[in-house]
N, C-alpha and C positions, 0 to 999 in steps of 0.2 A: 500467305492471306495478307492485307492489305492493312496499317497500323489502322489501329482508333483514332479518329477526331480528337482531341483536345477538348476544343469543346462539344462533344459528346459524354467527356469524362465529364464535363464543367455540369451536363446537365445532368445528369445520374449523383452528381454528388451533393444539389442542389438541392435533392432531399433531403430533409432529415434525416439522419444517421438511427433514429431513432424506433424512423419510423418502417426504414426495413429490419430492425435487429426483431422491432416489439412484435411483431408476425410470428420468434420462435423464439420467444422466452415470456415467463413473469415478472413483468414489474416488481424488485423489493420497495410496498409501500416505506417501511420505515427509511430505507436509505436514502429511495430517488426524489429528487427537488426537482421541476418540473419545469418550476420560474424560473430555476438556473440552469434549466435544457441541461442538466446531470442527472443520468440513469443509473441505477443497480442492477443484479441481478445475478442472479444462479448462472452460472459459464455456460454456453450450451455447450464446450468443446469435453470437457473434461466432469468428471462426480464430485459433487459438492452439497451438501447441505447450507451451505450459507455463503448470504453473496460475493461476490468477488470479480464479478463481473462486471463493464464499469463502458457505459460512452459516454463521451462528451460531446453534445451536439455540436457546443460552439467551435470547435476545431472536428468537428467530421470524421473523429476517431474509437476506438474499445478499445479495450488492454483488461486481461485476465492478472489478477494481483498473487494469484492458486499457479495455474498453469503459464504461465504468461502467455500466451495469445493477443496477438494485436494486430489491428488494420486501417484497413477503411471500408466500406463499401461494396468492392469488388472482390479487396480480398475476405473479408467476413464467407460472401456467398461462395467462395471461390473454395477454401477450407472448413463450409460445415456444408456443402452438398459435394465437393467432389469435382468439380470445375474446371475445366479450363480459364484462361483469361478470356479469352473471348468470348466464351458460352456466357461466364458469368460477366459480361457486360451485355449482351441481347438478355438474357434472364431478366435483370435490371430496368430493360427497355433501351438499350440503343442501339443506335445502329451501326451494321461493319462494312455499310457501305454510304454512309456519310461524308459530302464532298468534304475533301482537307482543306480549312479555314487560310481566306489567304491571306498578307504580317497586316493588314490593317486588320483585319480581325479579329489574327492572332493579340495585339500589340492594345486592343478596345477591349480583350476578355481580362489583360493582364492586367490592366488600371481597375478592372470593377476587383479583382479579386487582390489584389493592391489594398481598394478600401475597403472592402469585407473582411481583412488579416489585421490593420489597424483597426478599424471598430472593436475585432474583435479582441484586441490586446487591450484598448482598453478599457470593455466589460470585465473582462481577465482582471486585471488589475482594478477593476473595483468593489469585483468580489469580493478579491484576494484580502484588501482591506476592513471589506465587510470583513470578513470570516474573524482577520483582527481582530478584530478589535472586541465579536463577542469572543474567542480566545480566552481575553486580556478577562470579559465577564466572568464568566464561567473561573478564570484562575484563582483573581480576589473571593470566592464563597468560598476557597479551602483555610483548611485550618488543621488541627494536630493531629494526625494518628496515633499516641503513642492512649491507652484506655480506650478504643471504639474500635469498633468493627474490620476495620480496616491495621490493627493490630493483632489479629486475629485471623486475619486474613492469612496477613504473611507470619505470623504463627503457624499456621496449617498448612504453610507451605514452605517451613524450616530455614524461613530469611530475618530469626528473631533471634539468640541477640541480631541486631546492628550495631558497632561502637562509635559507626561514625551519621551526621546530619546528611541529610539524602533531602531532596529537591520535592518528596510526593508525598500530599496536601488530601487530608477525607472531607469530604463531605457527606453526611447524614443524609440530604434527601434531593438526593441529583435528579432534577428531570428526564426524563427520556422518553424523547418526540418522533412518531408514531405519523403515518395518514391512513384514511382510511378515502372511500372515496363518497361524494356529499348526492344529494339528490341532482343535481349537475351532470354526476358523472365524473367531477373533476376532482382531484387529488386534494386532499382538505387534513392537514395536516390539524393533530390535537397530544395529550402529553396518554402516555399507556400506561406508563406510570411512574413515581418517587424512589427510589431506594440510596443503596449507600454507595461511591463507589470513592477508586480513588484517583485523584489528577496526575498529574507529574507536566511540567511548562517542556513546549520544546523549545527551544533557541535558535533561531540563524545566527546568520555570520556576528550580527548587532543587534540583537536583540532579541529577548522575548516577541514566538512569530504561532504559538499556535499549543492546546491544551491534548494530550491523550487520554481516558478514560475508562475506567475500567470498572463495570457493574458487580458489584460481590453479592455470596448471598450470605448473610449474613448467621441463618441457620446452619450454614456452612463448612465451618471455617476454613481457606484455605481453595475454597471453591468459586468462583464467576458465577453470576446471575442467570441461570437458564432462562430464557427471556421468548416466550412462543408467540408468533404475531395469534388476537384471537377473529377472524377473520380467516385465514387459510392454512391453521395452524403450523406455519414453519417456524421454524425456527430462526431465532433473531440474533443480530452478532451483540455480544453483554462488551465491547471496546468500538470505542468512537470516534476520531479524531479533527476536531476542530480546529481551521487557521491552515496556516500556511508550511508546504511542505520542503519548497524552495531553498535547498543549502544547508537544513536543517537538522537536528539532533537531538536525541533525548541527550541530556547529560545526567552521571545517577552523581559519581567524582570526579576528580579535579583539581589533582594539586594545583601551586601559585609556577611549580618547577614540573614542567615532565616529553618525558623525552621517548615514551609508551602509551600506544592506545589500545584499550580491547575493546572491540563493536560486537554487539550479538543483533537478531533483531526483535528479542521479546525480553521488558524490566527483569523481567522475573528471570531470567536465563542471563543475560548480564550481571546482574543484584546476584547473583549463583558467585558464579565465579573470581566476581568480586573477595565476597565472603571465604572465599575457599582463599585466593593467592594470600590475601589480608594474612590467613589464621597460618598459610602453611609455606608465601615465602614471602615474606614482608621487604624486603627486599629490596621487589618485583613491585609491589601492590603502592610504593613509598612513588615510583616516578612514573606512572601509569595513568593516565585521566580514564576513563569507564563511561563509553556511550554505548545508548541503543540507536537503531537506524530506527525509521519511523514500520517503512515495512518488508522485507525482505527484499523485494524489487528494487526500492530507494537505494542499496547497502551498494549494488555494483549503476544505479544509474537506466540511462536509456541503453538501450543497443542497436549496434547500425546495420546486425540485419537477424533475422531469426534461421534459429533449427531445424532440421526435423529430429524428433523426437526417438529417441532409440527406440520404446518399447509401449509406449501411448500412443490409441488415436482416435481423429474423430471419428465422426457416427456414421463415417459410408467405411472408416475402415484404413483413412491414408494415415502416414503420421500426420502429428500434432506441431508446428512449429512453435517455439517459445523460446523466445532474444537469445539469442546467440553469446559468446564470449567476450567478442568485440565493442569494446565499447563506444557510444556513440558522443564523440569526441563535440558536436552542436550543445548539449545536452547541460543543460545553467539551473536547472535542479538539486544537480547529483550533489551526494556527500563527498566533502573535501578535507585532504587534512592536511593540519598548520605544517606550514615548512622545516621549523627541529624536531618532527618526530623521527624519529631512528629506524621503530619500533612498530610495527602493529598486529594485532592477531582476530583474523576474524571467527563470530563462536558460527555454528554451523549445528542447526537442526537436524534430525533425524525422521521425524516428529511431521516430515510434507513429501516433496518428490526429491529425491537426491540428486538427479541431475540437472534441472531447473534451476535449484538450488547451487549446484556447482557452477552452472554459466554468470550464475549474480557475482560467485569470489572471484569466478574469474576477469567478469569486467572487473570490479576494483582490485581489482591489482592490477590490473594493463592500464586505470586512471591516473590508480596514487604511484607506477614506479617512479622511480626517483636511485642514484645513485647514491649508495649506505645506506638504503633503505631495506633493510631486514621486514620482511610477510610472508607469515604463513597463516594457514587457515586450519581450527579446532574441530572435529568434527564429532557428536554426540553416537553414543553406542544406535545402533539404528531402533528405527518404533517410542524412541527419550528425547529429548530436549536435557539441559542441564539441571533445569531445576528439580525435572524427575529424578537426577542421580542424587542431587540432595533428597529431598522426597524422604524416598526407597536409602537413606542411609538413618533417616530421624524412623521412616515404619521400623527400623531394622535397632537401634538403640529402643526403641521404645517394647518389644517381645524381645529383646535377649536380657 
């Protein structure tokens, strides 16, 4: 079969990806921002109750932060409907018999693409700067955790007493923004509720560039707030991130001199391990920085290619494709290790898909590899994270 004209591919991708995907999913109003061309939904490739599937219309790509599925217009149709490349092109209105363009046409189209990319990059940088400003405004609202519902949350999760100062801050009335359709059918933002939240700064290479927010339930110590969309009845995320994730981490504790890093996906998980080492291995604790990755996938960065999942399938019965073990070396947003670090320990939660998480750890290992670096992963027991272990011990002590 003839190759598809690149101009046909460009014509297909001129349609916003959200238009293609939106026929197959229901956009989450809490996280979606139409004005920024930023869309979220529950993933169409695997079952989930909270939205982790992201469509970026500015770049024309999608990615699920739960199962790792990613791609463009054509890949979406291929994987969801079990079609070949040429079948997906046809389904999206592309012509397989379109003549191949001349060198002049290709050059003209490339100039258009470059202009679009430059405009998208300018827009993305403007949005990044705006998000960083907003994140810093939110951080300025935070106060002491001691004596608040924030301390009750930590107590309920077995994270107190904590003898070191943490960057954690408490906000008694943190607004939770949601959206609903107005009379014209457009998404209109509004404050769904205002409640207690714990916030943490997200640090980039040079400065604070984001904020991590966790809404907590003041009537159930140790529990996150259960948030439900009043229109659809769907569960909404109790955590949100504002700002930029580029080269960023949450630093829970970092001594002035350190040569070891422990990095986990969640701040409760990482803090649980930190407190355990502080009490049981003080010599290791003294030389260790404790970092939190912004998300599971962010720990390993982008993948060079996807690989078939050994057990998970798409709705058509084909193996689900997830980001593989080889890192994309052109990814400029992935977490990097300081050059003086000689040992790193990655924490793996076992309450999410293990195969997908293992690919993330393998990418991180490959990305960080250098002579003299000791590198390993530690996994929580099946179905748990490291904070679950701490909570189990607290319950045993209470009933013992």
